[in-house]
VEXVOVO-152165 format. One record per residue (C-alpha): x, y, z. Coordinates in steps of 0.5 Angstrom, whole numbers. Each point is the difference from the previous one (the first is absolute). Layout:
PT / X / Y / Z
PT / X / Y / Z
...
***
This chain:
PT / X / Y / Z
PT / 40 / -63 / -69
PT / 5 / 0 / 5
PT / -1 / 1 / 8
PT / 3 / 7 / 0
PT / -4 / 3 / -6
PT / -6 / -3 / 4
PT / 2 / 3 / 6
PT / 1 / 7 / -3
PT / -7 / -1 / -3
PT / -3 / -1 / 6
PT / 3 / 5 / 4
PT / -2 / 5 / -6
PT / -7 / -2 / 1
PT / 0 / 0 / 7
PT / 3 / 7 / 0
PT / -5 / 3 / -5
PT / -6 / -3 / 4
PT / 3 / 3 / 6
PT / 1 / 7 / -3
PT / -7 / -1 / -3
PT / -3 / -1 / 7
PT / 3 / 6 / 3
PT / -2 / 4 / -6
PT / -7 / -2 / 0
PT / 0 / 0 / 8
PT / 2 / 8 / 0
PT / -5 / 1 / -6
PT / -6 / -2 / 4
PT / 2 / 3 / 6
PT / 1 / 7 / -4
PT / -6 / -1 / -3
PT / -4 / -1 / 7
PT / -2 / -7 / -2
PT / 3 / -3 / 6
PT / 3 / -6 / 2
PT / -6 / -4 / 1
PT / -2 / -1 / -7
PT / 7 / -3 / -2
PT / 0 / -5 / 6
PT / 5 / -5 / -3
PT / 5 / 5 / -2
PT / 0 / 3 / 7
PT / 1 / -7 / 2
PT / 6 / -1 / -4
PT / 3 / 7 / 1
PT / -1 / -2 / 8
PT / 4 / -6 / -1
PT / 6 / 3 / -4
PT / 0 / 6 / 5
PT / -1 / 5 / -5
PT / -7 / 3 / 1
PT / -1 / 7 / 1
PT / -6 / 3 / 4
PT / 1 / 7 / -2
PT / -1 / 4 / -6
PT / 7 / 0 / -4
PT / -2 / 4 / -5
PT / -5 / 5 / 3
PT / 4 / 6 / 4
PT / -6 / 5 / 1
PT / 0 / 2 / 7
PT / -6 / 0 / 3
PT / 2 / 3 / 7
PT / 2 / 7 / 2
PT / 1 / -2 / 7
PT / -1 / -6 / 5
PT / -1 / 1 / 8
PT / -2 / -6 / 4
PT / -3 / -1 / 7
PT / -3 / -6 / 5
PT / -6 / 1 / 4
PT / 1 / -5 / 6
PT / -6 / -2 / 4
PT / 1 / -3 / 7
PT / -4 / -5 / 4
PT / -3 / 5 / 4
PT / -3 / 4 / -6
PT / 5 / 5 / -1
PT / 2 / 2 / -7
PT / 6 / 4 / -2
PT / 5 / 2 / -6
PT / 7 / 0 / 1
PT / 7 / -3 / -3
PT / -1 / -5 / -5
PT / 7 / -4 / -2
PT / 2 / -6 / 4
PT / 5 / 3 / 5
PT / -5 / 6 / 2
PT / 3 / 5 / -5
PT / -4 / 5 / -4
PT / -1 / -1 / -8
PT / 7 / 2 / -2
PT / -2 / 1 / -8
PT / 6 / -4 / -2
PT / 0 / -4 / -6
PT / 0 / -7 / 3
PT / -6 / 2 / 5
PT / -4 / 4 / -6
PT / 1 / -7 / -4
PT / -3 / -4 / 5
PT / -6 / 4 / 2
PT / -2 / 1 / -7
PT / 1 / -8 / -1
PT / -5 / -1 / 6
PT / -5 / 5 / -3
PT / -2 / -5 / -5
PT / -5 / -5 / 2
PT / 4 / -6 / -3
PT / 5 / 1 / 5
PT / -4 / -2 / 6
PT / 5 / -5 / 3
PT / 5 / 6 / 0
PT / -5 / 4 / 4
PT / -1 / -5 / 5
PT / 7 / -2 / 1
PT / 1 / 8 / 1
PT / -6 / 0 / 5
PT / 3 / -6 / 4
PT / 7 / 3 / 1
PT / -3 / 7 / 1
PT / -4 / -3 / 6
PT / 6 / -4 / 3
PT / 4 / 7 / 0
PT / -6 / 4 / 3
PT / 0 / -5 / 6
PT / 8 / -1 / 0
PT / 1 / 8 / 0
PT / -6 / 3 / 2
PT / -3 / -5 / 5
PT / -7 / 1 / -4
PT / -4 / -6 / -2
PT / -3 / 2 / -6
PT / -7 / -4 / -3
PT / 0 / 3 / -6
PT / 4 / 4 / -5
PT / -2 / 5 / -6
PT / 4 / 2 / -5
PT / -1 / 7 / -3
PT / 3 / 3 / -6
PT / 0 / 7 / -2
PT / 2 / 0 / -7
PT / 1 / 6 / -5
PT / -3 / -2 / -6
PT / 3 / 4 / -6
PT / -5 / 3 / -4
PT / 0 / 1 / -8
PT / 3 / 6 / -3
PT / -6 / 3 / -2
PT / -3 / 0 / 7
PT / 7 / 3 / 3
PT / 0 / 5 / -5
PT / -7 / 2 / 2
PT / 1 / 1 / 7
PT / 8 / -1 / 1
PT / -1 / -6 / 5
PT / 5 / -6 / -2
PT / -4 / -5 / 4
PT / -6 / -2 / 4
PT / 0 / -3 / 7
PT / -3 / -6 / 0
PT / -1 / -5 / 7
PT / 0 / -7 / -1
PT / -2 / -4 / 7
PT / 2 / -8 / 0
PT / -2 / -4 / 5
PT / -2 / -1 / 6
PT / 5 / -6 / 1
PT / 0 / -4 / 6
PT / 6 / -1 / 4
PT / 2 / -7 / 1
PT / -1 / -2 / 7
PT / -7 / 4 / 1
PT / -6 / -4 / 0
PT / -6 / 3 / -4
PT / -5 / -6 / 3
PT / 1 / 2 / 7
PT / -4 / 6 / -1
***
């Protein structure tokens, strides 16, 4: 066997394995088996940069609407709700913002929530001169109902509230209390 034939064979073998790995990964995500059951496959796909954490083959929408607020607790015990995006703007319902807040609702995204809270606390101090101790994220989601339920009373979605937190702002000393 010549080197060129060996190279072709190895390339074909690698690409076949790679296609199999991607198909297996997506099938496991679509069937709700989850990534934890195939850790070596996840490791391989992470190295090659082809791991997908979204449900590629499932396009059924679950949310009719999403609104987000932030609750801020200050050092003097005051609690208020207000603007939530870094830069102190209201929730704008743009696709990028919507995707971000949909992602951080997931418990597996705690690292993103903590980065957002850290950034939010810094922005609050810089723009509003408010020293926040704790931040709570409040998600108001319009969950789409089943077709029989919609036919019964005409309501497309049911409002659910999800509260995440409270998260401690960096620089506040919880042990001083």
